C-alpha positions as CSV (number, residue, x, y, z in Angstrom):
1,M,-160.3,-166.0,52.1
2,S,-161.0,-168.9,49.9
3,D,-163.3,-171.0,48.2
4,F,-164.3,-174.0,50.2
5,K,-166.3,-177.4,48.8
6,E,-166.0,-179.3,51.7
7,T,-167.1,-177.7,55.1
8,P,-164.5,-175.0,56.7
9,R,-162.8,-176.2,59.9
10,L,-162.9,-172.9,61.1
11,K,-164.9,-169.6,59.2
12,V,-164.8,-166.4,60.4
13,T,-167.8,-164.5,59.3
14,D,-167.8,-160.4,59.4
15,L,-166.0,-160.3,62.8
16,K,-166.6,-156.9,64.2
17,K,-165.4,-155.9,68.1
18,S,-165.1,-152.7,69.7
19,F,-164.0,-151.5,73.1
20,S,-165.6,-148.6,74.8
21,N,-167.0,-147.3,71.7
22,K,-163.4,-147.3,69.8
23,V,-163.6,-149.9,66.9
24,I,-161.3,-153.0,66.7
25,L,-161.7,-155.0,64.7
26,H,-164.4,-154.7,61.6
27,N,-165.5,-157.1,58.2
28,V,-162.8,-159.4,59.2
29,N,-163.6,-162.6,57.1
30,F,-161.8,-165.7,57.0
31,Q,-162.1,-169.4,56.4
32,L,-159.3,-172.7,56.4
33,S,-159.4,-175.9,56.0
34,K,-158.5,-179.1,58.4
35,G,-155.0,-179.2,58.7
36,S,-153.9,-176.0,57.5
37,S,-152.2,-173.2,59.2
38,L,-153.0,-168.9,58.8
39,V,-150.3,-166.6,60.1
40,I,-151.3,-163.1,61.3
41,I,-149.6,-160.5,60.6
42,G,-149.7,-156.7,61.7
43,G,-148.3,-153.6,63.7
44,S,-148.5,-153.8,68.0
45,G,-151.8,-152.5,68.5
46,S,-153.5,-153.7,65.4
47,G,-155.9,-155.9,67.0
48,K,-154.2,-159.6,66.4
49,S,-154.2,-160.4,70.1
50,V,-158.1,-159.3,70.3
51,L,-158.9,-161.5,67.1
52,I,-157.6,-165.1,68.2
53,K,-159.2,-164.3,71.8
54,C,-162.4,-163.5,69.7
55,I,-162.1,-166.4,68.0
56,S,-161.8,-168.5,71.2
57,G,-165.0,-167.2,72.5
58,L,-162.9,-165.7,75.3
59,Y,-164.5,-162.1,73.7
60,A,-168.5,-161.9,72.4
61,L,-168.6,-160.3,69.6
62,D,-170.2,-157.0,68.4
63,Q,-171.2,-158.6,65.6
64,G,-170.7,-161.7,63.1
65,Q,-169.8,-165.5,64.1
66,I,-167.4,-168.0,64.4
67,E,-167.7,-171.7,63.0
68,V,-166.6,-174.9,63.7
69,D,-167.2,-177.7,61.3
70,G,-170.3,-175.9,60.1
71,K,-171.6,-175.2,63.6
72,I,-171.9,-171.9,65.4
73,L,-169.9,-171.2,68.1
74,T,-170.0,-168.0,68.8
75,S,-172.2,-164.8,68.0
76,R,-173.0,-160.8,68.8
77,R,-175.3,-162.6,71.1
78,N,-173.0,-164.4,73.6
79,G,-169.5,-165.6,73.7
80,A,-168.5,-169.3,74.0
81,D,-169.2,-171.4,76.6
82,A,-166.7,-173.7,78.5
83,M,-167.5,-176.8,76.3
84,Q,-167.4,-174.5,72.8
85,R,-163.8,-173.3,73.8
86,R,-162.8,-176.8,74.1
87,N,-162.6,-176.8,70.9
88,F,-159.7,-174.3,70.7
89,G,-156.2,-174.3,71.9
90,F,-154.8,-171.7,73.1
91,M,-150.6,-170.8,73.5
92,F,-150.7,-167.7,75.6
93,Q,-147.8,-165.7,74.6
94,N,-146.2,-165.6,77.7
95,A,-146.4,-169.6,78.2
96,A,-148.7,-168.6,81.4
97,L,-147.3,-171.3,83.4
98,F,-148.3,-172.4,87.1
99,D,-145.2,-171.4,88.9
100,S,-146.1,-173.3,92.7
101,M,-146.4,-176.5,89.8
102,N,-143.8,-178.7,88.0
103,L,-144.2,-179.0,84.7
104,I,-146.4,-182.4,84.3
105,E,-148.6,-180.6,86.4
106,N,-149.3,-177.9,84.1
107,V,-149.6,-179.7,81.1
108,A,-151.8,-182.1,82.9
109,F,-154.4,-179.4,84.5
110,G,-156.3,-178.7,81.1
111,A,-157.0,-182.5,81.5
112,K,-158.3,-182.7,84.8
113,H,-160.3,-179.3,84.8
114,A,-162.0,-179.2,81.1
115,L,-161.7,-183.0,80.4
116,R,-162.3,-183.6,84.3
117,M,-160.4,-186.7,84.2
118,T,-158.8,-188.4,87.3
119,H,-155.5,-187.4,88.5
120,K,-154.1,-190.2,86.9
121,A,-155.3,-190.7,84.0
122,A,-154.4,-186.4,83.3
123,R,-151.0,-187.2,84.5
124,N,-150.7,-190.2,81.8
125,L,-151.9,-188.1,79.3
126,A,-150.0,-185.0,80.0
127,L,-146.4,-187.5,79.9
128,E,-147.6,-188.6,76.4
129,K,-148.4,-184.5,75.3
130,L,-144.7,-184.0,77.0
131,S,-143.1,-186.6,75.1
132,L,-144.8,-185.4,71.6
133,V,-142.3,-182.0,71.9
134,G,-139.5,-183.7,73.6
135,I,-139.4,-183.8,77.1
136,S,-138.9,-186.6,79.3
137,R,-140.6,-187.6,82.0
138,R,-137.9,-186.6,84.7
139,M,-137.4,-183.4,82.9
140,G,-141.4,-183.2,84.1
141,N,-140.5,-183.2,87.7
142,L,-138.9,-179.7,87.1
143,Y,-140.8,-176.0,87.9
144,P,-141.1,-173.3,85.3
145,S,-138.7,-170.9,87.2
146,D,-135.8,-174.4,86.4
147,I,-135.8,-173.5,82.5
148,S,-135.3,-171.0,79.8
149,T,-138.3,-168.8,78.7
150,G,-138.2,-171.2,75.3
151,L,-138.3,-174.5,76.9
152,R,-141.4,-172.6,78.9
153,K,-143.1,-172.2,75.5
154,V,-142.4,-176.1,74.9
155,I,-144.6,-177.0,77.8
156,A,-147.3,-174.2,76.9
157,L,-147.7,-176.2,73.8
158,A,-147.6,-179.1,74.9
159,R,-150.8,-178.1,77.7
160,T,-152.6,-177.1,74.8
161,L,-152.2,-180.3,73.4
162,T,-154.2,-181.8,75.8
163,I,-157.5,-181.1,75.3
164,D,-157.5,-182.3,71.6
165,P,-158.5,-179.1,70.0
166,Q,-159.9,-178.6,66.7
167,V,-158.0,-175.4,66.1
168,V,-154.7,-174.0,68.1
169,L,-154.7,-170.3,68.6
170,F,-150.9,-169.1,69.1
171,D,-150.0,-165.9,70.2
172,E,-146.9,-164.8,69.0
173,P,-144.8,-167.8,69.7
174,T,-142.0,-166.9,69.4
175,T,-141.6,-163.4,70.9
176,G,-138.6,-163.3,73.6
177,L,-135.9,-166.0,71.7
178,D,-133.1,-166.2,70.0
179,P,-133.3,-166.7,66.2
180,L,-132.2,-170.5,66.7
181,M,-135.3,-171.3,69.3
182,S,-137.3,-169.6,67.2
183,K,-136.7,-172.1,64.5
184,K,-136.7,-174.6,66.7
185,I,-140.5,-173.8,68.1
186,D,-141.7,-173.1,64.9
187,K,-140.3,-176.6,63.3
188,L,-142.5,-178.2,66.7
189,I,-145.4,-176.5,66.5
190,L,-145.1,-177.3,62.6
191,Q,-144.7,-181.3,63.3
192,C,-147.9,-181.0,65.7
193,I,-149.9,-179.4,63.1
194,R,-148.9,-182.4,60.5
195,S,-149.4,-185.2,63.1
196,Q,-152.4,-183.6,65.0
197,S,-154.1,-183.1,61.8
198,L,-154.7,-179.0,63.6
199,T,-156.0,-176.3,62.3
200,A,-153.7,-173.5,63.2
201,V,-154.0,-169.3,63.3
202,T,-151.0,-167.8,65.0
203,I,-150.5,-164.0,65.5
204,T,-146.9,-162.4,65.2
205,H,-144.9,-160.0,64.0
206,D,-141.8,-162.1,63.6
207,M,-141.4,-162.2,59.3
208,S,-139.0,-165.3,59.7
209,S,-141.3,-167.2,61.8
210,A,-144.6,-166.0,59.6
211,M,-142.8,-167.8,56.7
212,R,-142.1,-170.8,58.3
213,L,-145.4,-171.2,59.5
214,G,-148.3,-170.5,57.5
215,D,-149.6,-172.0,53.9
216,R,-151.3,-168.6,53.6
217,V,-150.2,-165.5,55.6
218,A,-152.5,-162.4,56.2
219,M,-152.1,-159.1,57.0
220,L,-154.4,-157.2,59.7
221,Y,-154.4,-153.3,59.2
222,N,-156.8,-150.6,60.8
223,G,-159.1,-153.9,62.2
224,T,-159.5,-155.2,59.0
225,L,-157.4,-158.2,57.1
226,I,-156.5,-156.2,54.1
227,W,-154.5,-158.6,52.1
228,S,-153.8,-162.7,51.9
229,G,-151.8,-165.0,50.1
230,K,-148.9,-167.0,50.5
231,P,-145.7,-166.8,52.5
232,D,-143.8,-166.7,49.1
233,N,-145.6,-163.6,47.7
234,L,-145.6,-161.8,51.3
235,F,-142.4,-160.1,49.9
236,K,-143.3,-160.1,46.5
237,T,-146.6,-158.2,46.9
238,D,-147.5,-154.8,45.3
239,N,-150.0,-153.6,48.7
240,E,-147.6,-150.7,49.5
241,L,-149.0,-151.5,53.5
242,V,-147.9,-154.8,53.5
243,R,-144.5,-154.3,52.2
244,Q,-143.7,-151.3,53.8
245,F,-144.5,-153.4,57.1
246,T,-142.8,-156.4,55.9
247,N,-139.3,-154.7,55.1
248,G,-139.4,-152.4,58.0
249,Y,-139.5,-149.1,56.1
250,V,-139.9,-146.1,58.1
251,D,-141.3,-144.2,55.2
252,G,-144.7,-145.0,53.5
253,P,-148.5,-145.3,53.9
254,I,-148.0,-146.6,57.8
255,S,-147.3,-143.9,60.0
256,F,-146.2,-144.4,63.2
257,K,-149.6,-143.2,64.7
258,D,-151.2,-146.4,63.2
């Protein structure tokens, strides 16, 4: 997507992924510097979720490779192992909290199982990350069923940060939220990106969120990135596919069968 004088924090090269002979992604290329934030937009079924799962190593690639700080993590030969996946934090669309654990235990889970911390050390780290996102120790004793959808996403963000990832992947972070809570979540994500110097990749179809979160925005269509640019140019581009999607036009080159 751009030229780099230094080794990029994240580099995706010639990524291809298929399922049952159906090509989902092909010829996907981009690279990001430390502390940068890329938002990838695109319609439902365009391959956005598959892309971030490929980046994180949850899916092995058919072709291409993923690099973090110049080190190849995944290739078409094999997916990333557990140690490699620790480079990535993943905030799931539905938060994916454990109902049987309180909020502190949910946030401490990664530290205990991925970092092999003791119970006490993991709990202290969880409290630190909860404080970072504005959640008190007292609130940490609540359970997911006790809090709103928006707060569950806040807890999911805190859990994502416990492994000190190099790259954080956000899967539709504002889906299901009202406009006010969406803005709060976006603001919190940006604060964490900047304070922790994180590199972020966010997938969304929320245009307001894309404008707030991204240093750059790219559009995924028919399995490949067809456009990238600054958020300010998102609604000014001459690309007809991007214009139709961002403005929600029914008529245009994107048909409902796409």
